[in-house]
C-alpha positions as CSV (number, residue, x, y, z in Angstrom):
1,M,67.5,107.0,126.3
2,E,69.4,110.2,125.8
3,L,69.6,112.4,122.7
4,Y,73.4,112.3,122.7
5,Q,73.2,108.5,122.4
6,L,71.0,108.8,119.4
7,R,73.4,111.3,117.9
8,S,76.3,108.9,118.4
9,F,74.2,106.1,116.9
10,T,73.5,108.0,113.7
11,A,77.1,109.3,113.5
12,V,78.6,105.9,113.7
13,A,76.0,104.5,111.2
14,E,76.9,107.3,108.8
15,L,80.7,107.0,109.0
16,G,81.0,103.3,109.8
17,H,83.8,104.0,112.2
18,L,83.9,104.9,115.9
19,T,86.9,107.2,115.8
20,R,85.6,109.2,112.9
21,A,82.2,109.6,114.5
22,A,83.9,110.6,117.8
23,E,85.9,113.3,115.9
24,K,82.7,114.5,114.2
25,L,80.9,114.9,117.6
26,H,83.9,116.2,119.5
27,V,83.9,113.4,122.0
28,S,86.6,110.8,122.9
29,Q,86.5,107.4,121.3
30,P,85.9,105.5,124.6
31,A,83.0,107.9,125.4
32,M,81.5,107.2,122.0
33,S,81.8,103.5,122.5
34,A,80.2,103.7,126.0
35,Q,77.3,105.7,124.6
36,I,76.6,103.1,121.9
37,K,76.9,100.3,124.5
38,A,74.5,102.0,126.8
39,L,71.9,102.5,124.0
40,E,72.2,98.9,123.0
41,D,71.7,97.8,126.6
42,E,68.6,100.0,127.0
43,L,67.1,98.7,123.7
44,G,68.1,95.1,124.4
45,I,69.6,94.6,120.9
46,A,72.9,95.0,119.2
47,L,73.0,97.9,116.8
48,F,76.5,97.3,115.3
49,E,78.9,94.5,114.7
50,R,82.7,95.1,114.4
51,V,84.2,94.4,111.0
52,P,87.8,94.9,109.8
53,T,87.0,98.3,108.3
54,G,85.1,99.6,111.3
55,M,81.5,99.3,112.4
56,M,78.6,97.8,110.4
57,L,74.9,98.1,111.3
58,T,73.1,94.9,112.3
59,A,69.7,94.1,110.7
60,A,68.1,95.6,113.9
61,G,70.3,98.7,113.6
62,R,69.2,99.2,110.0
63,R,65.6,99.1,111.0
64,L,65.9,101.5,113.9
65,L,68.3,104.0,112.2
66,P,65.6,106.0,110.2
67,Q,63.6,106.6,113.4
68,A,66.7,107.7,115.3
69,A,67.7,110.0,112.5
70,K,64.3,111.6,112.6
71,V,64.6,112.3,116.3
72,V,68.0,113.8,115.9
73,A,66.8,116.0,112.9
74,A,63.8,117.1,114.9
75,A,66.0,118.1,117.9
76,N,68.3,120.0,115.5
77,A,65.3,121.8,114.0
78,L,64.0,122.7,117.4
79,R,67.3,124.1,118.5
80,G,67.6,126.1,115.3
81,N,64.1,127.5,115.6
82,A,64.8,128.5,119.2
83,R,68.0,130.4,118.2
84,A,66.1,132.0,115.3
85,I,63.5,133.3,117.8
86,Q,66.4,134.7,119.9
87,G,67.7,136.3,116.7
88,E,71.2,134.9,117.2
89,V,73.3,131.8,116.4
90,A,75.9,130.8,118.9
91,G,78.5,128.0,118.5
92,E,81.5,127.0,116.5
93,S,81.9,126.4,112.8
94,R,85.0,124.8,111.2
95,V,85.6,126.0,107.6
96,G,88.2,124.7,105.2
97,T,90.0,127.2,103.1
98,L,92.3,127.0,100.1
99,S,93.9,129.2,97.5
100,D,94.7,132.8,98.6
101,P,92.3,134.7,100.9
102,D,91.4,137.4,98.4
103,F,90.4,134.9,95.7
104,I,87.9,133.2,97.9
105,R,86.8,136.5,99.5
106,L,87.7,135.2,102.9
107,G,88.1,138.7,104.4
108,D,84.5,139.7,103.4
109,F,83.2,136.3,104.6
110,L,84.7,136.8,108.1
111,A,83.7,140.4,108.3
112,R,80.1,139.5,107.4
113,A,80.2,136.7,110.0
114,I,81.3,139.0,112.8
115,E,78.6,141.5,111.8
116,R,75.7,139.1,111.3
117,F,76.5,136.3,113.8
118,P,78.7,137.8,116.5
119,R,78.3,134.7,118.7
120,L,79.3,132.3,116.0
121,E,83.0,131.4,116.2
122,V,84.4,130.6,112.7
123,K,87.6,128.5,112.8
124,L,89.6,128.3,109.6
125,H,91.6,125.3,108.4
126,H,93.8,125.6,105.3
127,E,93.5,122.3,103.4
128,V,94.5,120.5,100.3
129,T,91.4,120.2,98.1
130,G,90.9,116.4,98.3
131,T,91.5,116.5,102.1
132,A,88.9,119.3,102.5
133,F,86.3,117.2,100.6
134,E,86.9,114.1,102.8
135,K,86.7,116.2,106.0
136,V,83.4,117.7,105.0
137,R,82.1,114.3,104.0
138,D,83.2,112.7,107.3
139,G,82.2,115.6,109.6
140,A,85.6,116.9,110.6
141,L,84.8,120.2,108.8
142,D,81.4,121.9,108.8
143,A,82.0,123.3,105.3
144,S,84.8,124.2,103.0
145,F,85.8,126.0,99.8
146,Y,86.7,123.5,97.2
147,Y,87.3,123.0,93.5
148,G,87.4,119.7,91.6
149,D,85.3,116.9,90.3
150,R,84.8,114.5,93.3
151,T,81.3,113.6,94.0
152,D,79.4,112.1,96.9
153,P,75.6,112.1,97.5
154,A,76.2,113.2,101.1
155,V,78.1,116.4,100.0
156,A,76.2,119.4,98.6
157,A,77.8,122.3,96.8
158,I,77.2,126.0,95.9
159,A,79.0,127.0,92.7
160,L,80.9,130.4,93.2
161,R,83.1,131.1,90.3
162,E,85.2,129.6,87.5
163,I,88.8,128.9,88.1
164,A,91.1,128.8,85.1
165,Y,94.6,127.4,85.0
166,R,97.4,128.1,82.5
167,V,100.7,126.3,82.0
168,A,103.3,128.7,83.5
169,A,107.1,128.8,83.4
170,P,109.7,131.1,84.8
171,A,109.9,134.4,83.0
172,A,113.5,133.6,81.9
173,W,112.2,130.6,80.0
174,R,110.1,132.7,77.6
175,E,112.2,131.9,74.5
176,R,112.6,128.2,75.6
177,I,108.9,127.5,75.5
178,A,107.6,130.0,73.0
179,H,107.5,127.4,70.1
180,A,107.7,124.2,72.2
181,G,105.5,121.2,71.6
182,W,104.1,118.8,74.2
183,D,107.2,116.6,74.2
184,E,109.4,119.6,75.0
185,I,107.1,120.9,77.6
186,A,107.0,117.5,79.3
187,A,110.7,117.3,79.3
188,Q,110.9,120.3,81.6
189,P,110.8,119.9,85.4
190,W,107.2,120.2,86.7
191,I,106.1,121.3,90.1
192,I,102.8,119.6,91.1
193,A,100.6,119.2,94.2
194,P,100.0,115.8,96.0
195,P,97.8,113.1,94.3
196,I,94.9,113.9,96.7
197,S,94.6,117.4,95.3
198,T,92.5,118.7,92.4
199,H,95.6,120.6,91.2
200,H,97.3,117.2,90.7
201,A,94.2,115.8,88.9
202,L,94.1,118.7,86.5
203,A,97.8,118.3,85.7
204,T,97.7,114.6,85.1
205,A,94.5,114.9,83.0
206,L,96.3,117.4,80.9
207,F,99.4,115.2,80.4
208,R,97.2,112.1,79.7
209,A,95.1,113.9,77.1
210,N,98.3,114.8,75.2
211,G,100.1,111.5,75.6
212,V,103.0,112.8,77.6
213,T,104.6,112.1,81.0
214,P,106.7,114.8,82.7
215,A,110.3,113.7,83.1
216,T,110.8,115.3,86.5
217,L,108.1,116.0,89.2
218,I,108.6,118.1,92.3
219,E,105.7,117.6,94.8
220,V,104.6,120.6,96.9
221,D,101.4,120.7,99.0
222,N,100.7,124.4,98.7
223,E,99.8,126.3,95.6
224,A,101.4,129.6,96.8
225,V,104.7,127.7,97.2
226,I,104.3,126.2,93.8
227,R,104.0,129.6,92.3
228,S,107.0,130.8,94.2
229,L,109.1,127.9,92.9
230,V,108.1,128.6,89.4
231,A,109.0,132.3,89.8
232,A,112.3,131.2,91.2
233,G,113.1,129.3,88.1
234,L,112.8,125.7,89.3
235,G,110.2,124.4,86.9
236,M,106.8,124.6,85.2
237,A,103.4,124.3,86.8
238,L,99.7,125.0,86.4
239,V,99.1,128.4,87.9
240,R,95.8,130.3,88.1
241,E,95.1,132.4,85.1
242,D,94.3,135.6,87.0
243,I,97.7,135.4,88.6
244,V,99.9,134.7,85.6
245,L,98.1,137.2,83.3
246,D,98.3,140.0,85.9
247,T,100.3,142.9,84.4
248,D,102.7,142.8,87.4
249,A,103.5,139.1,87.0
250,G,105.3,139.4,83.7
251,H,108.7,139.6,85.4
252,E,108.0,136.3,87.3
253,F,106.0,134.1,84.8
254,C,105.6,133.4,81.2
255,V,102.6,131.5,79.8
256,W,102.7,128.6,77.3
257,S,99.7,129.5,75.1
258,E,98.6,126.0,74.0
259,A,96.5,125.0,77.1
260,R,93.9,126.3,79.4
261,L,92.0,124.3,82.0
262,A,88.9,125.4,83.8
263,T,87.1,124.1,86.9
264,T,84.6,125.6,89.4
265,L,85.2,127.0,92.9
266,Q,82.5,125.7,95.2
267,F,81.4,125.9,98.8
268,I,80.7,122.4,100.0
269,Y,78.9,121.1,103.1
270,S,77.0,118.0,104.4
271,R,73.6,117.8,102.8
272,A,72.2,116.2,105.9
273,R,73.3,119.2,108.0
274,H,71.8,121.9,105.8
275,D,69.4,123.0,108.5
276,E,71.7,122.9,111.4
277,P,72.2,126.5,112.7
278,E,75.9,126.6,112.4
279,V,76.0,125.2,108.9
280,H,73.0,127.2,107.7
281,S,74.5,130.4,109.0
282,L,77.6,129.7,106.8
283,L,75.4,129.3,103.8
284,L,73.7,132.6,104.5
285,L,77.1,134.2,104.7
286,I,78.0,132.7,101.3
287,E,74.8,134.1,99.9
288,D,75.6,137.5,101.2
289,V,79.3,137.6,100.0
290,W,78.9,135.9,96.7
291,G,75.3,136.8,95.7
292,V,74.4,133.2,94.9
293,A,71.4,131.1,96.0
294,V,71.8,128.0,98.1
295,E,70.5,124.9,96.3
296,P,70.4,122.2,99.0
297,N,69.8,119.3,96.5
298,K,72.8,120.1,94.3
299,T,75.5,117.5,94.7
300,A,79.1,118.6,94.6
301,S,80.4,118.7,91.0
302,T,79.1,116.2,88.5
303,P,79.9,112.4,88.0
304,D,81.2,113.0,84.5
305,A,83.4,116.0,85.2
306,A,86.7,114.0,85.2
307,A,85.9,112.4,81.9
308,A,85.0,115.7,80.4
309,L,88.2,117.2,81.7
310,A,90.3,114.4,80.1
311,D,88.5,114.9,76.8
312,D,88.6,118.7,76.7
313,A,91.7,119.5,78.8
314,V,93.4,121.4,76.0
315,S,92.0,124.4,74.2
316,R,93.6,127.3,72.5
317,A,93.9,130.4,74.7
318,A,92.1,133.3,73.2
């Protein structure tokens, strides 16, 4: 049997789907299917059965999976050690980005990557937060910046900084919202990100906690565009505190003082891939740029974060 067949076996077992496993390993779906079939023929047993949702391990597949995973992990460790001896990491890493580059220190991150790992090609993919989480979980991204409260035992996280959001309106609305209550605020047009995003989750938790529903919603999939639309006078939105409180932003935004929401910017990655050279190199870069320690056993966010947000979404701004 070949190592690539075992990699395919473990990938399909992890994701439960041939197409997703093929995307993770950068092979075609027919090639992935052929590798699984060849391994089953060599072993003389069926490892998977097809189900409506994808691929499910057979009883034999479940028994053999731990051994296959150990072989793949050992091969990854061997490769990593060999590269460490050479003093270099070569390959490609796919990293999800969000927010604006300065806020997540993306320039420093890339500059440090070029300096420390010149043969590592970092490819950036701008994502909506929820999509970034799913792509890291499913292997389409090696790692990503992320904020929010989704959890998955397969996804580990490094906390980087707090992100605070304020309720922002166009500067021309300053008098309109100065003494407004929740009913008046909800009656204004609201600009909000798609349901898969953390921005959407924060906004809906805020509305729910105060028993209101916005009369008009405008959906936009990019926070920079959301800010532009608010500044243009089209509606209200949650906007990062550091942006709306900047001294130069007074001519674009005004802030309704009755609410402040906080979450955490994180760098997320697959826990099982922590020791793979390309992923571990990204974690070393995060340590360099952010001055934080990597905790491989820390799961992304916490299971009770959403409930806590709903309970504590509103606090008086200092």
